[in-house]
Every structure is written in C-alpha cells, then in structure tokens.
C-alpha positions in Angstrom: -71.4 86.2 180.6 -74.6 87.3 179.0 -74.0 90.8 177.9 -76.8 92.8 176.4 -77.1 96.0 174.6 -78.5 97.7 177.7 -75.4 96.8 179.6 -73.2 98.4 177.2 -75.4 101.3 177.3 -75.3 101.5 181.0 -71.6 101.3 181.2 -71.3 104.2 178.8 -73.9 106.4 180.4 -72.3 105.9 183.9 -68.8 106.8 182.4 -70.0 109.9 180.7 -72.4 111.0 183.6 -69.7 110.4 186.4 -72.3 108.9 188.7 -75.3 106.7 189.2 -77.9 109.4 189.5 -77.3 111.3 186.3 -76.7 108.1 184.6 -80.2 106.7 185.6 -81.7 109.9 184.4 -80.2 109.8 181.1 -81.2 106.1 180.7 -84.8 106.9 181.9 -84.7 104.3 184.9 -84.5 104.7 188.6 -81.0 104.7 190.5 -82.1 101.5 192.2 -82.8 99.7 189.0 -79.5 100.8 187.6 -77.6 99.7 190.8 -79.4 96.3 190.5 -78.3 96.0 186.8 -74.8 96.7 187.7 -74.7 94.2 190.5 -76.1 91.6 188.4 -73.5 92.1 185.7 -70.8 92.2 188.2 -71.9 88.8 189.3 -71.7 87.5 185.9 -68.3 88.8 185.3 -67.1 87.9 188.5 -65.1 91.2 188.9 -65.9 94.6 190.0 -66.7 97.1 187.1 -66.3 100.4 189.1 -63.9 101.9 191.8 -66.6 102.3 194.4 -65.3 105.0 196.6 -64.0 107.4 193.9 -65.8 110.7 193.0 -66.8 110.8 190.2 -67.4 107.5 189.9 -64.6 105.6 187.9 -64.5 102.6 186.0 -62.2 99.5 187.1 -59.7 98.2 184.4 -62.5 95.5 183.8 -64.9 98.4 183.3 -62.7 100.0 180.9 -62.6 97.1 178.9 -66.3 96.8 178.7 -66.6 100.6 177.9 -64.1 99.9 175.0 -66.6 97.2 173.7 -69.5 99.6 174.2 -67.7 102.4 172.3 -67.0 99.9 169.3 -70.5 98.2 169.1 -73.1 100.8 170.1 -72.2 103.1 167.0 -72.6 100.2 164.7 -76.0 99.4 166.3 -77.1 102.9 166.0 -76.2 103.0 162.3 -77.9 99.8 161.7 -81.0 101.1 163.5 -80.8 104.3 161.0 -80.5 102.2 158.1 -83.5 100.0 158.9 -85.5 103.1 159.8 -84.4 104.4 156.1 -85.6 101.3 154.6 -88.8 101.4 156.3 -89.5 104.9 155.3 -88.2 104.5 151.8 -85.4 107.1 152.2 -82.7 104.4 151.8 -82.1 101.2 149.8 -80.5 99.8 146.6 -80.8 100.8 143.1 -78.8 98.5 140.9 -79.5 99.1 137.1 -78.7 96.9 134.2 -78.6 98.4 130.8 -79.5 96.4 127.7 -79.1 99.5 125.6 -75.3 100.4 125.0 -76.0 104.0 123.8 -78.3 104.6 126.9 -75.3 105.4 129.2 -75.1 108.7 127.9 -78.9 109.4 128.6 -78.8 107.6 132.0 -75.9 109.6 133.7 -78.0 112.9 133.8 -80.8 111.0 135.4 -78.5 109.4 138.0 -76.8 112.6 138.8 -80.2 114.2 139.7 -81.1 111.0 141.6 -77.9 111.0 143.5 -78.5 114.6 145.0 -81.7 113.5 146.3 -81.3 110.1 147.4 -77.7 109.9 148.9 -78.8 106.8 151.1 -79.6 104.7 148.2 -76.8 102.4 147.0 -76.7 103.1 143.3 -74.7 100.7 140.8 -74.9 100.1 137.0 -74.1 97.0 135.3 -73.8 96.5 131.7 -76.8 94.2 131.1 -75.4 93.3 127.6 -72.8 91.1 129.5 -75.4 88.9 131.3 -79.0 88.0 131.2 -80.7 91.1 132.7 -84.2 89.8 133.1 -83.4 86.6 134.9 -81.1 89.0 137.3 -84.0 91.2 137.8 -86.4 88.2 138.8 -83.8 87.0 141.1 -83.3 90.5 142.7 -79.7 90.8 141.6 -80.5 94.1 140.1 -83.6 96.3 140.6 -84.2 98.0 137.1 -83.3 97.0 133.6 -83.2 99.3 130.8 -84.3 97.5 127.7 -85.9 98.0 124.2 -87.6 94.4 124.3 -90.4 93.9 126.9 -91.3 90.5 127.8 -94.3 89.0 129.6 -92.7 88.1 132.8 -94.6 87.5 136.2 -94.1 90.2 138.9 -92.4 92.6 136.4 -93.8 96.0 134.9 -92.2 97.5 131.7 -92.5 101.2 132.1 -92.5 103.3 128.9 -89.7 105.7 128.6 -89.4 107.1 125.0 -89.4 106.2 121.3 -86.3 106.6 119.0 -85.5 106.0 115.5 -82.3 103.9 114.6 -80.8 106.0 111.7 -78.1 105.4 109.1 -74.9 107.6 109.8 -72.4 108.1 106.9 -69.8 110.5 106.0 -71.2 113.6 103.9 -69.2 112.4 100.8 -70.2 108.9 101.1 -72.2 107.7 98.0 -75.3 106.6 100.1 -75.5 110.2 101.4 -77.0 110.9 98.2 -80.3 108.6 98.9 -83.3 109.8 100.7 -83.2 106.5 103.0 -81.2 103.2 103.0 -82.1 99.7 102.9 -80.6 96.3 104.0 -79.1 95.9 100.5 -77.0 99.1 100.9 -75.1 97.5 103.7 -73.5 94.6 101.6 -70.4 96.3 100.5 -70.0 98.3 103.6 -67.8 98.4 106.8 -70.4 98.7 109.7 -69.1 100.3 112.7 -71.1 99.1 115.9 -70.9 98.9 119.6 -69.0 95.7 120.9 -72.2 93.7 121.7 -73.9 90.7 120.4 -75.5 91.4 116.8 -78.9 90.1 117.9 -78.9 93.1 120.3 -78.1 95.9 117.7 -81.3 97.5 116.0 -79.4 97.3 112.5 -79.2 93.5 112.8 -82.6 92.5 114.5 -84.8 95.0 112.6 -83.1 95.3 109.4 -80.2 92.9 108.4 -81.1 89.5 109.8 -84.7 89.5 108.5 -83.3 90.5 105.1 -80.5 88.0 105.4 -78.0 90.7 104.4 -74.2 90.6 105.7 -72.0 93.7 105.7 -68.5 93.5 104.0 -67.0 93.9 107.5 -67.8 94.6 111.0 -65.7 97.1 113.2 -66.5 97.2 117.0 -66.0 100.3 118.9 -67.0 101.1 122.6 -67.5 105.1 122.2 -70.1 106.9 120.3 -67.8 110.0 119.9 -65.2 107.6 118.3 -67.9 105.8 116.1 -68.8 109.3 114.7 -65.2 110.2 114.1 -64.6 107.2 112.0 -67.7 107.6 110.3 -67.0 111.2 109.5 -63.4 110.0 108.2 -65.3 107.7 105.9 -63.8 104.6 107.5 -67.3 103.0 107.6 -71.0 103.7 108.3 -72.9 103.0 111.4 -76.5 102.8 112.8 -77.1 104.7 116.1 -80.4 106.0 117.8 -81.2 109.3 116.4 -81.2 111.0 119.9 -77.6 109.8 120.2 -76.5 111.5 117.2 -78.2 114.7 118.3 -77.0 114.7 121.6 -73.1 113.9 120.9 -73.0 116.6 117.9 -69.3 115.7 117.2 -68.8 117.0 113.8 -70.8 118.2 110.7 -68.9 115.9 108.4 -71.4 113.2 108.5 -75.2 112.8 107.6 -78.2 110.6 108.9 -80.7 108.9 106.9 -83.9 106.8 107.8 -83.7 103.1 107.7 -86.1 102.0 105.0 -88.7 104.4 103.4 -90.9 104.1 106.3 -88.4 104.4 108.9 -87.9 102.0 112.1 -89.2 103.3 115.5 -88.2 101.5 118.6 -89.3 102.0 122.2 -87.3 101.9 125.4 -88.6 100.7 128.7 -87.7 100.5 132.3 -88.3 97.1 133.6 -89.1 97.0 137.4 -90.4 94.5 139.8 -93.9 95.2 140.5 -93.3 95.0 144.3 -90.5 97.9 144.1 -92.9 100.3 142.1 -94.1 101.9 145.4 -90.8 102.5 146.8 -90.2 106.3 146.9 -86.9 106.4 145.7 -88.0 104.2 142.7 -90.7 106.4 141.8 -88.5 109.6 141.5 -85.9 107.8 139.4 -88.6 106.8 137.1 -89.9 110.4 137.2 -86.5 111.9 136.4 -85.9 109.3 133.5 -89.5 110.5 132.0 -88.3 114.0 132.3 -84.9 113.3 130.5 -86.6 111.4 127.9 -89.1 114.2 127.2 -86.2 116.4 126.7 -84.6 114.1 124.2 -87.9 114.0 122.3 -88.4 117.8 122.4 -84.9 118.4 120.4 
C-alpha cells in the first residue's frame, strides 16, 4: 500500500464528520474527489474501509486500524510542522552554551532565567567549556555560544564584548598580606592558593601573573564553589584570586579583604563567541542583549 498523509487526514475527517459531505467540506475538496480517493485507497488495501449502509458513516475494522495510525502520526506531523515554522521565523531553535570561565556560571544564570521566559521553544543547555575544547566545538556546531576571556581569530566566528573585570587577591582580614596595598607574584611563594578545579593555564592568577613570573605557590587547593572558597579564605586556610565582580556578588563575609594584583592592577575582558551566521537569529540577539544588560549591572556596582 502507498499511504499518504492525505489518506490519513481523510480517514480522520470522515470519522469526525460522520459523512462524506461534511468531511469533504472540512478538507476543502469536492465530495466526488473524496469518494474517488477512498475508492483508490480501498483498491490498494483490498478491503473496505467503511460500513457503507450505516448512518452516520462508520469505519470498518480495517478502517479503524487506519484511523488509529492517523491518530498516532498526524499529531507528530503537526508538531514537526510547528517546529519548522518556529525555526523559519526564529522563535525556536537551539542554544547550547559552553563556558570557559568557571565563575561565570553565577553571572550567566540570571541571563538564562530572563531568556527562558521569552524563548520557551528554544532548547537551552550549558556545558562547562573548561572540560573540552569549546572553540572547535563552536566551529563544528556542537555548541552555539562560548563565554571566554581569550578571543581568537577564527573564520566565521564573532567575539562580542561583554564586560571588563579585574582579578583580585582575596585573603583573610588577619592575613599578613592584608596590610599591603597590592600583591605581586612573589607574595604567593609561601601561600596555599585556593582555586577552581580547572587547568592552571585557564586561571587568571597563573596565566596573567604566576606563570610569566615563574612563581609557584607552596600548595594548591581546588574547590568547586565560590562561597566555599571565600569561607576557606575567611578562615585563613589559604588565599585566592577571583574576579572582582564575583567577590562583590557573593558577599559571603566581612572577614576577608581584596587587593589589586600588581601596583597597576590587571584587567581582563569577557566575550561571547558566536558563529557569524547565527548573529541574525532573533533569540541569539536577545540573549546577547540580556547578557549585556546583566554585564552593565555588574560594572555599575
């Protein structure tokens, strides 16, 4: 048998209408054309699909089997059509995000909460970009946006500026280094450095300060959560380096201080890396808009 979607729609329409005349009107075809279509389908099946002398018109056992198929398939087809319409109109799609900045989860969640309310048909997922090569994944269309502080010259990729931040030294108020107006690489030699559990080359304290100065802390302790890092620092179990906005946002305790890294301070910039072809998508535009607004709130504090 060669069953088409129109055959399934015909069976469903006749069942719901209870007769050929109303079904033809519902399907926007003539009754003659509908009768011809049914005859052709019955010829293919080799069985009757309707009990001919019943009023209203009833389906035969074979017709009921075909109706069951229609009731299963047609809603799926309709859902697929609506999904394709959403993709064409930019109201649906996929937004998979990789984050190369561990602390940025706390900044990104308010952005995604606003985004979710406006774009419920967009599939959103977050992947820690520190666990894999995020930029090659962006080029392969495995992810759609990468939050990074390290822009690269990549074909077909745009780096959208989000905000500047300063990595700052954090120590207990009673720590000896709290008396200094700023800290330098040498100050870390005898310290336990508390960091996020990522490669040191992806941490500002190493890439911007300790590796160039060839300085190694006495010990490194890796902690997942910012609040726990600040708890340990306030308890004088070690020192840390965190983005200035993170320390302001978490506001865990008053038992620690922050100081600039070096006399001049260090400034870093955060970017959203997006494929150029995706910048025109309405939901991508709004996500970047929300991200910019949240970034300005951080800088205004």
